[in-house]
Backbone bond lengths (Angstrom), bond angles and torsions (degrees), N, CA, C in turn:
res aa  C-N    CA-C-N  psi(-1)  N-CA   C-N-CA  omega(-1)  CA-C   N-CA-C  phi
1 M - - - 1.416 - - 1.536 110.29 -
2 A 1.266 120.32 132.12 1.449 119.72 178.98 1.584 112.43 -70.05
3 S 1.204 120.34 149.36 1.471 122.23 178.15 1.508 107.59 -68.64
4 K 1.332 115.99 148.98 1.437 122.87 178.32 1.528 110.75 -75.54
5 K 1.367 113.11 137.32 1.484 118.56 171.86 1.421 110.17 -70.97
6 N 1.322 122.10 135.36 1.309 125.82 176.82 1.588 114.22 55.52
7 P 1.359 112.88 58.03 1.472 115.76 -175.17 1.517 115.74 -64.79
8 L 1.235 117.84 -16.98 1.547 120.16 178.97 1.593 111.75 -95.89
9 N 1.324 114.30 6.25 1.415 123.72 177.72 1.635 109.97 49.22
10 L 1.294 111.78 50.56 1.481 116.57 175.12 1.597 111.64 -69.47
11 N 1.286 117.03 142.87 1.452 115.40 -177.38 1.583 106.49 -81.57
12 P 1.335 120.20 172.40 1.475 121.67 -178.36 1.501 113.07 -54.68
13 L 1.335 120.19 -43.84 1.379 121.53 -178.92 1.537 113.18 -65.46
14 Q 1.256 116.91 -38.29 1.440 126.29 176.67 1.502 110.24 -65.51
15 L 1.335 121.72 -39.44 1.423 127.42 177.73 1.614 109.78 -65.78
16 K 1.363 112.66 -50.12 1.483 116.59 176.66 1.512 116.26 -57.50
17 T 1.303 114.37 -41.11 1.455 120.27 178.13 1.465 113.00 -68.90
18 L 1.272 117.98 -37.61 1.566 121.42 174.37 1.477 110.49 -64.16
19 T 1.320 115.11 -39.78 1.506 122.05 -174.81 1.533 105.69 -66.59
20 L 1.319 120.16 -45.64 1.429 121.10 175.33 1.500 115.70 -60.95
21 L 1.277 117.08 -44.74 1.543 123.50 174.33 1.471 112.66 -57.19
22 Q 1.416 115.31 -43.45 1.409 117.06 178.44 1.507 113.63 -60.74
23 E 1.301 114.10 -44.58 1.555 120.38 175.10 1.437 112.65 -57.91
24 L 1.339 116.15 -49.24 1.536 121.00 176.54 1.522 111.13 -57.58
25 A 1.266 117.81 -35.27 1.476 123.40 -177.23 1.631 108.71 -68.38
26 R 1.294 117.25 -10.97 1.471 117.75 -178.88 1.600 108.71 -99.68
27 S 1.349 112.81 -5.73 1.501 116.05 -176.42 1.454 110.91 -98.75
28 P 1.362 120.92 126.77 1.492 122.68 174.22 1.438 112.42 -62.74
29 N 1.350 121.92 -17.64 1.431 120.91 179.76 1.533 111.29 -82.28
30 H 1.327 117.60 -9.87 1.485 121.38 -175.82 1.576 112.90 -129.05
31 A 1.351 119.06 -6.03 1.461 119.72 -167.52 1.558 108.76 -137.69
32 R 1.322 111.00 150.93 1.415 123.44 178.30 1.491 107.54 -152.63
33 P 1.352 117.88 148.01 1.451 119.88 176.64 1.530 112.38 -58.23
34 A 1.303 121.45 142.79 1.445 122.93 176.91 1.432 112.95 -88.17
35 D 1.414 114.26 -49.41 1.421 115.26 -172.38 1.586 105.91 -167.34
36 E 1.300 121.04 -176.82 1.429 120.09 -177.99 1.505 114.08 -66.36
37 S 1.344 118.32 -13.76 1.502 122.77 -178.67 1.514 113.30 -65.03
38 G 1.255 120.02 -15.00 1.439 123.72 -175.88 1.549 113.33 94.59
39 A 1.356 114.38 3.32 1.555 118.23 177.11 1.515 110.26 -69.49
40 V 1.257 118.70 148.68 1.440 122.53 177.33 1.555 109.85 -119.48
41 I 1.289 121.00 133.47 1.387 125.31 174.25 1.417 112.24 -90.51
42 V 1.405 113.89 124.33 1.526 121.94 179.03 1.527 104.10 -104.54
43 E 1.335 115.55 122.21 1.470 120.11 178.59 1.579 106.67 -139.62
44 N 1.365 113.78 -176.91 1.400 112.06 -177.72 1.489 116.15 56.79
45 L 1.296 115.22 47.39 1.493 121.30 -172.10 1.590 106.10 -66.11
46 P 1.346 108.74 135.72 1.475 111.52 179.22 1.493 116.87 -63.18
47 Q 1.332 117.25 155.81 1.410 122.18 179.19 1.548 105.98 -109.86
48 P 1.349 114.42 135.23 1.463 119.38 -179.78 1.554 111.20 -66.92
49 H 1.329 114.43 144.84 1.486 117.91 169.94 1.533 103.20 -127.85
50 G 1.275 111.49 115.74 1.546 119.28 -178.08 1.521 105.87 68.55
51 D 1.380 113.35 -131.09 1.444 116.61 -170.10 1.603 111.32 -97.00
52 H 1.285 117.27 10.33 1.551 121.24 -176.22 1.516 109.79 -140.62
53 F 1.327 115.79 175.33 1.380 123.55 166.23 1.536 108.87 -163.51
54 H 1.343 115.30 160.77 1.477 120.08 -172.83 1.488 109.64 -90.07
55 V 1.321 120.52 130.74 1.406 124.68 -176.66 1.580 103.92 -124.12
56 G 1.316 117.13 92.30 1.478 115.74 -176.38 1.516 106.32 69.56
57 E 1.343 114.96 -132.45 1.532 121.73 178.40 1.550 110.18 -91.87
58 A 1.309 118.36 9.25 1.424 120.27 179.73 1.515 110.38 -112.09
59 V 1.327 113.99 172.56 1.504 119.35 173.71 1.620 105.34 -125.10
60 A 1.352 113.16 139.46 1.407 117.34 -179.00 1.584 106.09 -125.50
61 M 1.270 114.82 156.03 1.366 120.76 177.21 1.633 111.50 -81.67
62 T 1.208 119.45 139.14 1.477 122.39 -179.33 1.542 109.00 -53.22
63 K 1.275 114.48 -41.89 1.526 118.57 -174.14 1.522 108.87 -59.38
64 D 1.313 117.27 -25.17 1.513 120.30 -179.91 1.552 116.24 -89.04
65 A 1.327 111.34 3.76 1.559 116.40 -173.48 1.456 113.75 -118.16
66 S 1.376 121.40 8.46 1.411 124.43 -178.39 1.556 115.23 -55.46
67 G 1.334 113.16 -21.23 1.455 118.87 -177.91 1.498 111.91 -76.77
68 L 1.347 121.19 -19.71 1.443 125.76 178.76 1.507 110.33 -67.68
69 G 1.363 120.34 -18.88 1.415 124.28 -179.66 1.527 110.18 -115.43
70 N 1.305 119.50 10.87 1.422 121.75 178.92 1.519 112.97 -109.34
71 V 1.308 117.33 109.44 1.485 124.13 -174.96 1.560 110.20 -60.20
72 A 1.398 122.01 -31.70 1.404 120.61 179.50 1.514 113.13 -67.35
73 V 1.372 114.66 -28.58 1.484 116.38 177.33 1.468 109.85 -69.64
74 W 1.382 115.74 -43.54 1.515 119.55 -177.07 1.602 109.63 -65.94
75 V 1.274 113.47 -37.10 1.489 117.47 176.91 1.502 110.53 -60.81
76 A 1.342 115.61 -44.63 1.429 118.17 -177.79 1.443 113.16 -65.36
77 L 1.393 116.81 -41.02 1.468 120.83 176.74 1.476 113.55 -66.21
78 E 1.386 114.98 -33.02 1.530 114.97 174.63 1.422 110.59 -69.12
79 R 1.376 119.97 -41.08 1.434 122.64 -176.62 1.533 108.78 -61.56
80 K 1.236 119.08 -34.62 1.473 123.82 176.46 1.487 117.23 -76.18
81 G 1.369 114.69 -4.66 1.516 118.80 178.67 1.479 113.13 82.18
82 L 1.407 120.56 17.05 1.454 119.95 -177.35 1.560 111.32 -94.84
83 I 1.298 117.63 -27.10 1.399 122.54 178.42 1.528 113.53 -139.09
84 K 1.287 115.21 163.50 1.557 119.78 166.94 1.473 100.68 -115.55
85 S 1.369 117.35 118.76 1.412 122.66 -172.67 1.581 111.91 -85.19
86 M 1.327 114.33 137.91 1.488 123.97 172.46 1.593 101.67 -130.40
87 F 1.327 115.92 39.61 1.433 122.44 -178.35 1.542 113.20 -48.55
88 P 1.345 114.82 131.88 1.397 132.98 11.07 1.531 108.90 -110.02
89 L 1.340 116.50 16.20 1.532 120.35 -174.00 1.475 112.59 -90.16
90 A 1.260 116.70 -35.33 1.513 116.06 -172.47 1.484 110.40 -160.65
91 A 1.406 116.24 162.42 1.471 120.00 170.23 1.510 104.96 -141.13
92 A 1.322 111.75 139.69 1.534 120.19 174.75 1.505 104.64 -96.44
93 L 1.349 119.28 108.41 1.426 125.81 172.91 1.481 110.99 -68.80
94 T 1.228 122.65 119.74 1.470 125.04 174.09 1.523 110.33 -71.33
95 P 1.281 117.10 161.67 1.500 118.94 172.74 1.543 115.18 -49.35
96 A 1.338 111.29 -39.91 1.565 114.69 173.67 1.449 114.71 -67.07
97 G 1.419 116.40 -34.08 1.506 113.89 175.95 1.490 112.11 -74.37
98 L 1.277 121.45 -28.52 1.469 123.96 175.28 1.545 111.12 -67.82
99 A 1.243 115.72 -35.95 1.542 121.11 -171.46 1.553 106.76 -91.32
100 Y 1.291 121.27 -16.96 1.514 120.34 -171.70 1.576 109.19 -66.66
101 E 1.374 112.25 129.23 1.545 121.07 -174.79 1.538 103.54 -88.25
102 T 1.346 114.47 109.78 1.451 119.24 178.99 1.546 110.19 -86.21
103 G 1.340 114.49 -26.14 1.508 117.19 -175.59 1.489 114.89 74.50
104 L 1.380 117.79 8.19 1.510 120.32 -171.13 1.548 109.50 -110.49
105 A 1.255 122.52 -15.24 1.464 124.70 -171.56 1.557 110.49 -48.17
106 D 1.347 116.78 -52.87 1.466 122.24 -178.88 1.522 113.24 -62.59
107 Q 1.359 116.29 -18.71 1.439 117.62 -174.26 1.539 110.27 -97.23
108 I 1.252 118.78 -35.33 1.444 121.29 -171.31 1.586 112.97 -106.95
109 L 1.308 114.03 -20.90 1.569 114.03 178.36 1.529 105.85 -104.41
110 H 1.258 112.85 124.25 1.512 125.19 179.95 1.468 111.47 -103.01
111 R 1.250 118.75 120.06 1.457 126.64 -178.30 1.497 112.10 -111.25
112 G 1.352 115.11 139.73 1.410 118.12 176.73 1.509 114.93 -70.95
113 H 1.244 118.60 146.52 1.517 122.59 178.23 1.474 112.93 -111.97
114 H 1.355 112.30 73.77 1.548 120.14 -173.46 1.563 101.36 -92.01
């Protein structure tokens, strides 16, 4: 049997926020190891300029990032075991949060084709 898409039933805003945090977790400018558990602390969250902002090596639209400033989204992601919140400064993505397949990366993260 195929695994269920979105098994934790995250809402669209939670999925977008987790996608952005996962991308930031890949960037040395925003991420560092949290501990031996495999968690990654994401800090130094990017600030939007105009209608977009830089997320690691990608660009995201500001409209897709409202969850980064929404404490309720962080609380929900923490309750589901995907992050440990240090809202609004940082989030520690758990191994489950790093591995969770949101299915949105290709939709909200825009990469240059140089």
